[in-house]
Wavefront OBJ file of the C-alpha trace (Angstrom):
o trace
v 20.952 -33.722 -41.839
v 21.319 -30.405 -40.013
v 20.285 -32.064 -36.739
v 22.919 -34.752 -37.182
v 25.593 -32.148 -37.939
v 24.776 -30.390 -34.638
v 24.964 -33.742 -32.845
v 28.449 -34.387 -34.238
v 29.555 -30.838 -33.426
v 28.603 -31.290 -29.759
v 30.112 -34.792 -29.689
v 33.506 -33.749 -31.038
v 33.514 -30.561 -28.987
v 32.924 -32.643 -25.836
v 35.583 -35.163 -26.843
v 38.278 -32.653 -27.835
v 37.669 -30.355 -24.875
v 37.991 -33.264 -22.437
v 41.168 -34.825 -23.848
v 42.870 -31.410 -23.802
v 42.182 -30.820 -20.115
v 44.973 -31.034 -17.564
v 42.964 -33.557 -15.526
v 42.772 -35.980 -18.476
v 46.482 -35.667 -19.258
v 47.567 -35.897 -15.609
v 45.324 -38.877 -14.733
v 46.417 -40.715 -17.882
v 50.095 -40.155 -17.112
v 49.635 -41.158 -13.454
v 47.781 -44.374 -14.306
v 50.364 -45.236 -16.987
v 53.131 -44.661 -14.426
v 51.325 -46.888 -11.897
v 50.893 -49.620 -14.518
v 54.572 -49.469 -15.422
v 55.525 -49.611 -11.740
v 53.263 -52.613 -11.072
v 54.422 -54.583 -14.091
v 58.062 -53.844 -13.257
v 57.602 -54.444 -9.528
v 59.899 -57.476 -9.375
v 62.747 -55.484 -10.961
v 62.131 -52.502 -8.676
v 62.197 -54.759 -5.607
v 65.423 -56.376 -6.825
v 67.061 -52.944 -7.160
v 66.193 -51.986 -3.581
v 66.969 -55.436 -2.172
v 70.281 -55.905 -3.980
v 72.337 -55.223 -0.873
v 69.568 -55.866 1.638
v 71.218 -58.757 3.504
v 69.953 -59.277 7.049
v 72.449 -60.534 9.628
v 71.127 -62.558 12.546
v 73.088 -63.554 15.640
v 72.476 -67.115 16.857
v 73.079 -68.267 20.428
v 72.966 -72.065 20.194
v 72.503 -73.406 23.720
v 72.169 -76.932 22.269
v 75.568 -76.755 20.472
v 73.979 -78.971 17.797
v 71.527 -76.924 15.781
v 73.536 -74.066 14.303
v 75.084 -76.069 11.434
v 71.816 -77.675 10.209
v 70.051 -74.306 10.625
v 72.669 -72.623 8.436
v 72.197 -75.275 5.762
v 68.418 -74.819 5.842
v 68.710 -71.025 5.574
v 70.723 -71.405 2.350
v 67.686 -73.154 0.875
v 64.927 -71.010 2.362
v 66.334 -67.467 2.194
v 69.868 -66.621 1.079
v 69.420 -62.996 2.178
v 69.166 -64.080 5.824
v 72.726 -64.558 7.069
v 73.115 -66.211 10.471
v 76.238 -65.918 12.617
v 77.106 -67.941 15.694
v 77.553 -65.835 18.835
v 79.443 -67.073 21.923
v 78.665 -64.128 24.202
v 75.760 -63.620 26.576
v 72.179 -62.830 25.637
v 72.554 -59.291 27.023
v 75.605 -58.657 24.839
v 73.711 -59.920 21.763
v 70.696 -57.740 22.577
v 72.944 -54.700 22.926
v 74.490 -55.361 19.498
v 70.975 -55.557 18.023
v 69.888 -52.338 19.746
v 72.958 -50.569 18.314
v 71.858 -51.605 14.814
v 74.802 -53.910 14.111
v 72.492 -56.912 13.598
v 68.885 -57.438 12.610
v 68.079 -59.681 15.558
v 69.226 -62.487 17.842
v 67.932 -66.065 17.776
v 68.289 -68.196 20.910
v 68.116 -71.964 20.310
v 67.353 -74.573 22.981
v 65.856 -78.032 23.477
v 62.528 -78.608 25.208
v 61.684 -81.488 27.577
v 61.179 -83.837 24.626
v 64.634 -82.958 23.297
v 63.126 -81.100 20.333
v 64.126 -77.590 19.213
v 62.514 -74.410 20.472
v 63.606 -70.841 19.842
v 63.228 -67.229 20.905
v 63.748 -64.414 18.424
v 64.500 -60.875 19.643
v 64.718 -57.760 17.463
v 64.199 -54.015 17.745
v 60.993 -54.490 15.760
v 59.135 -57.661 14.795
v 57.156 -55.921 12.028
v 59.237 -57.665 9.331
v 57.510 -61.053 9.426
v 59.679 -62.336 6.573
v 62.690 -62.713 8.873
v 60.909 -64.571 11.668
v 58.931 -66.696 9.190
v 62.134 -67.761 7.402
v 63.827 -68.748 10.656
v 60.714 -70.543 11.869
v 60.421 -72.530 8.627
v 64.052 -73.629 8.859
v 63.628 -74.736 12.480
v 60.449 -76.594 11.573
v 62.415 -78.646 9.051
v 65.057 -79.438 11.677
v 62.383 -80.437 14.178
v 60.790 -82.768 11.624
v 64.117 -84.487 10.954
v 64.881 -84.850 14.691
v 61.422 -86.265 15.361
v 61.858 -88.754 12.525
v 65.219 -89.818 14.011
v 63.644 -90.333 17.459
v 61.043 -92.735 16.074
v 63.577 -94.404 13.771
v 62.140 -93.188 10.471
v 64.483 -93.313 7.499
v 64.826 -90.264 5.208
v 62.941 -92.168 2.506
v 60.062 -92.856 4.892
v 60.047 -89.228 6.000
v 59.945 -88.026 2.390
v 57.073 -90.423 1.702
v 55.211 -89.131 4.749
v 55.565 -85.503 3.648
v 54.709 -86.220 0.027
v 51.472 -84.398 -0.910
v 48.463 -86.517 -1.812
v 47.742 -86.858 -5.502
v 44.446 -85.069 -6.035
v 43.254 -84.607 -9.593
v 40.222 -82.570 -10.609
v 38.385 -83.616 -13.782
v 35.371 -81.734 -15.177
v 32.803 -84.058 -16.773
v 30.877 -81.288 -18.485
v 31.692 -80.933 -22.158
v 33.963 -77.951 -22.960
v 34.372 -77.197 -19.241
v 37.523 -75.311 -18.300
v 40.454 -77.116 -16.691
v 41.755 -76.005 -13.291
v 44.632 -74.129 -14.943
v 42.257 -72.400 -17.377
v 39.969 -71.456 -14.472
v 42.866 -69.908 -12.551
v 43.897 -67.890 -15.600
v 40.290 -66.875 -16.328
v 39.791 -65.823 -12.695
v 42.814 -63.523 -12.809
v 41.875 -62.004 -16.157
v 38.229 -61.502 -15.158
v 39.402 -59.908 -11.904
v 41.433 -57.308 -13.817
v 38.671 -56.564 -16.338
v 36.044 -56.288 -13.568
v 38.121 -53.571 -11.940
v 38.394 -51.760 -15.291
v 34.620 -51.910 -15.814
v 33.903 -50.859 -12.215
v 36.205 -47.828 -12.051
v 35.488 -46.706 -15.624
v 31.712 -46.763 -15.184
v 31.907 -44.810 -11.919
v 34.457 -42.272 -13.179
v 33.026 -41.507 -16.619
v 29.353 -41.631 -15.642
v 30.133 -39.150 -12.868
v 31.993 -37.013 -15.432
v 28.819 -36.805 -17.559
v 26.686 -35.747 -14.588
v 29.271 -33.110 -13.634
v 29.449 -31.836 -17.231
v 25.680 -31.338 -17.429
v 25.506 -29.701 -13.988
v 28.418 -27.385 -14.851
v 26.724 -26.169 -18.018
v 23.490 -25.568 -16.150
v 25.205 -23.656 -13.356
v 26.881 -21.378 -15.902
v 23.605 -20.888 -17.824
v 25.255 -22.206 -21.008
v 22.372 -24.656 -21.303
v 19.922 -21.806 -21.969
v 21.908 -20.888 -25.074
v 22.344 -24.490 -26.225
v 18.703 -25.548 -25.995
v 17.694 -22.649 -28.264
v 19.632 -24.211 -31.142
v 20.026 -27.904 -30.288
v 17.470 -30.238 -28.701
v 18.266 -31.406 -25.158
v 18.055 -35.035 -26.286
v 20.774 -34.462 -28.875
v 22.883 -32.771 -26.231
v 22.477 -35.700 -23.833
v 23.439 -38.423 -26.284
v 26.219 -36.338 -27.848
v 27.778 -35.892 -24.407
v 27.350 -39.591 -23.555
v 29.059 -40.688 -26.763
v 31.706 -37.940 -26.550
v 32.772 -38.811 -23.017
v 32.526 -42.487 -23.982
v 35.157 -41.841 -26.651
v 37.275 -40.053 -24.024
v 37.100 -43.127 -21.786
v 37.994 -45.442 -24.667
v 40.947 -43.225 -25.604
v 42.279 -43.251 -22.051
v 41.701 -46.989 -21.627
v 43.340 -47.757 -24.973
v 46.486 -45.884 -23.889
v 46.549 -47.562 -20.467
v 45.881 -51.084 -21.765
v 48.412 -50.761 -24.591
v 51.147 -49.614 -22.192
v 50.167 -52.177 -19.546
v 49.993 -55.105 -21.972
v 53.321 -54.207 -23.611
v 55.009 -53.825 -20.224
v 53.639 -57.167 -18.991
v 54.872 -58.918 -22.130
v 58.314 -57.368 -21.698
v 58.520 -58.487 -18.065
v 56.836 -61.888 -18.372
v 60.034 -63.807 -17.632
v 60.558 -62.005 -14.302
v 56.927 -62.662 -13.327
v 57.097 -66.426 -13.790
v 56.001 -68.351 -10.742
v 54.636 -65.234 -9.069
v 51.401 -63.321 -8.664
v 51.038 -62.440 -12.355
v 51.051 -66.085 -13.465
v 47.361 -66.325 -12.619
v 46.384 -63.617 -15.096
v 47.065 -65.753 -18.152
v 48.673 -63.035 -20.270
v 50.573 -65.695 -22.219
v 47.360 -66.971 -23.756
v 44.614 -64.358 -23.694
v 41.227 -65.864 -24.680
v 39.942 -63.757 -27.572
v 36.252 -64.272 -26.707
v 36.838 -63.169 -23.110
v 38.315 -59.904 -24.408
v 35.429 -59.506 -26.893
v 32.799 -60.028 -24.190
v 34.748 -57.720 -21.893
v 34.515 -54.930 -24.494
v 30.799 -55.639 -25.151
v 29.792 -55.581 -21.484
v 32.019 -52.587 -20.785
v 30.330 -50.537 -23.543
v 26.811 -51.644 -22.567
v 27.514 -50.985 -18.891
v 28.901 -47.573 -19.734
v 25.868 -46.548 -21.819
v 23.481 -47.847 -19.147
v 25.004 -45.837 -16.322
v 25.964 -42.866 -18.519
v 22.331 -42.392 -19.578
v 21.286 -42.653 -15.943
v 23.959 -40.136 -14.896
v 23.039 -37.648 -17.646
v 19.443 -37.206 -16.628
v 20.320 -37.234 -12.903
v 22.866 -34.488 -13.597
v 20.212 -32.477 -15.433
v 18.109 -32.333 -12.251
v 20.663 -30.304 -10.285
v 21.649 -26.683 -10.765
v 24.709 -26.684 -8.524
v 27.822 -28.807 -8.902
v 27.748 -29.398 -5.137
v 24.501 -31.370 -5.480
v 25.792 -33.802 -8.123
v 27.346 -36.346 -5.749
v 24.200 -36.501 -3.629
v 22.021 -37.039 -6.688
v 24.118 -39.812 -8.222
v 24.829 -41.657 -4.935
v 22.089 -44.306 -5.546
v 23.597 -44.960 -9.001
v 27.056 -45.334 -7.466
v 25.685 -47.769 -4.886
v 24.258 -49.918 -7.698
v 27.683 -50.120 -9.328
v 29.329 -50.958 -5.986
v 26.707 -53.639 -5.262
v 27.297 -55.232 -8.677
v 31.052 -55.208 -8.108
v 30.768 -56.779 -4.636
v 28.503 -59.537 -5.974
v 31.021 -60.158 -8.762
v 33.856 -60.430 -6.203
v 31.850 -63.094 -4.365
v 31.181 -64.837 -7.675
v 34.897 -65.193 -8.444
v 35.061 -67.940 -5.815
v 31.725 -69.551 -6.695
v 30.580 -68.533 -10.200
v 28.067 -71.395 -10.414
v 25.997 -70.225 -7.416
v 22.289 -69.723 -8.116
v 22.493 -66.233 -6.652
v 25.163 -65.295 -9.220
v 23.161 -66.784 -12.083
v 19.987 -64.886 -11.112
v 21.683 -61.531 -10.541
v 23.472 -61.809 -13.896
v 20.079 -61.124 -15.545
v 19.379 -57.993 -13.466
v 20.323 -55.238 -15.961
v 22.168 -52.969 -13.506
v 24.372 -55.914 -12.490
v 24.589 -57.676 -15.859
v 27.703 -55.855 -17.209
v 29.879 -57.245 -14.408
v 28.181 -60.459 -13.321
v 27.271 -61.868 -16.741
v 30.809 -61.073 -17.880
v 32.098 -62.901 -14.805
v 30.094 -66.006 -15.748
v 31.179 -65.812 -19.400
v 34.832 -65.557 -18.395
v 34.763 -68.255 -15.717
v 32.271 -70.796 -17.065
v 31.081 -72.396 -20.268
v 27.474 -71.208 -20.286
v 24.804 -71.634 -22.998
v 24.837 -69.001 -25.733
v 21.152 -68.282 -25.113
v 21.944 -67.059 -21.578
v 24.584 -64.639 -22.866
v 22.235 -63.477 -25.622
v 19.351 -63.039 -23.179
v 21.558 -61.031 -20.826
v 22.675 -58.750 -23.662
v 19.071 -58.323 -24.922
v 17.839 -57.412 -21.415
v 20.712 -54.970 -21.036
v 20.139 -53.346 -24.454
v 16.381 -53.176 -23.784
v 16.999 -51.476 -20.438
v 19.350 -48.964 -22.081
v 16.674 -48.141 -24.710
v 13.917 -47.739 -22.077
v 16.223 -45.734 -19.820
v 17.297 -43.651 -22.829
v 13.688 -42.782 -23.748
v 12.764 -42.041 -20.130
v 16.055 -40.263 -19.517
v 15.618 -38.102 -22.608
v 12.218 -36.914 -21.331
v 13.645 -36.172 -17.887
v 16.684 -34.469 -19.443
v 14.468 -32.323 -21.694
v 12.653 -30.916 -18.659
v 15.549 -31.126 -16.222
v 17.759 -28.705 -18.146
v 15.041 -26.046 -17.728
v 14.948 -26.448 -13.935
v 16.966 -24.183 -11.673
v 17.146 -23.648 -7.948
v 17.929 -26.056 -5.129
v 17.436 -29.711 -5.976
v 14.787 -31.667 -4.058
v 16.381 -34.960 -5.019
v 14.137 -37.448 -6.817
v 10.975 -35.411 -6.403
v 12.331 -33.275 -9.220
v 11.997 -36.158 -11.707
v 8.213 -35.744 -11.774
v 8.607 -32.009 -12.314
v 11.169 -32.596 -15.067
v 8.849 -35.037 -16.829
v 6.043 -32.462 -16.709
v 8.295 -29.750 -18.163
v 9.579 -32.176 -20.813
v 6.065 -32.590 -22.241
v 5.756 -28.865 -22.978
l 1 2 3 4 5 6 7 8 9 10 11 12 13 14 15 16 17 18 19 20 21 22 23 24 25 26 27 28 29 30 31 32 33 34 35 36 37 38 39 40 41 42 43 44 45 46 47 48 49 50 51 52 53 54 55 56 57 58 59 60 61 62 63 64 65 66 67 68 69 70 71 72 73 74 75 76 77 78 79 80 81 82 83 84 85 86 87 88 89 90 91 92 93 94 95 96 97 98 99 100 101 102 103 104 105 106 107 108 109 110 111 112 113 114 115 116 117 118 119 120 121 122 123 124 125 126 127 128 129 130 131 132 133 134 135 136 137 138 139 140 141 142 143 144 145 146 147 148 149 150 151 152 153 154 155 156 157 158 159 160 161 162 163 164 165 166 167 168 169 170 171 172 173 174 175 176 177 178 179 180 181 182 183 184 185 186 187 188 189 190 191 192 193 194 195 196 197 198 199 200 201 202 203 204 205 206 207 208 209 210 211 212 213 214 215 216 217 218 219 220 221 222 223 224 225 226 227 228 229 230 231 232 233 234 235 236 237 238 239 240 241 242 243 244 245 246 247 248 249 250 251 252 253 254 255 256 257 258 259 260 261 262 263 264 265 266 267 268 269 270 271 272 273 274 275 276 277 278 279 280 281 282 283 284 285 286 287 288 289 290 291 292 293 294 295 296 297 298 299 300 301 302 303 304 305 306 307 308 309 310 311 312 313 314 315 316 317 318 319 320 321 322 323 324 325 326 327 328 329 330 331 332 333 334 335 336 337 338 339 340 341 342 343 344 345 346 347 348 349 350 351 352 353 354 355 356 357 358 359 360 361 362 363 364 365 366 367 368 369 370 371 372 373 374 375 376 377 378 379 380 381 382 383 384 385 386 387 388 389 390 391 392 393 394 395 396 397 398 399 400 401 402 403 404 405 406 407 408 409 410 411 412 413 414 415 416 417 418
């Protein structure tokens, strides 16, 4: 009972001390601000673009294309205003250089009596302007070509009509194309959450242990509390810190997305499927996030116990970070081809399971036994790593001096037996 009370004392001390720090408060506020900015991006853009009308001079050497071009621009981009110019090209260029107009478009016919154009501006970095003008001219060229070969408008519309191509999954309970698109977007977001959280909070644990060792606080702690209790109390305590921060961020982000859903229709956010969040995808996301966190947190704790200086922490945990990065990169590849054999095999490798098995669960309808097996392998690895890590931690906290990287693990294990 007394041992458990010490465990809870360390846990809550770790949790409360971390959530009161300026870094926790500042990072939480910054990420919340970024989330609000992203979810309100369409409104922010509208505010800045309210009076952002671009005026383009048009020198129509054909005397035929200006009117149809103006009609096309009303359809393609209303913010691009074109104005006919009767002066010379040099006069138009001078007006552009003086900032009176965005650019000048020179229209002509080629040898086949089809439109061609030259666009001149102070800078061609804004591809939206040139792309809009090019799209409008492409439509005019299509209509002129159709007229030359005597195609009617109905025949032209039929020619440009996209082919009907329907995708039907024969597998029972397989996701539709729309469900796959929504799942892909949602999985993409949750993969980023898992990736950054595991790296950030696992590193925080290693830094916490190294900081205590460098200040010799550990010598006082191990006289009253076992190193193993310290390790798991810190893992759980910082885990609660991460969950607190994520809960705040997700609550704000989800609320903001719901409030701005109407302005996001037809845009980038449509693919995330926030209108109909699959409950099981969220449940598996939480499960694999927690298991992934405990896996890498345990690894980070005993790696942090091997160093005596904060400066050595990053070097020691670099291999762990590379594992997380490798898992994330494989998962990014799997978003486009989740049924690949390579993805299926790597989903059972415990250091990759949190991201890749979650990817498969979110994107595919896979047998329950595969999900269960992946979770069992992951839990088993956490237990083995916890037992091994506890032994290394027990000896590692007694080691001081310059770290000799992974050679110190053997020394820590030897000290842990005493």
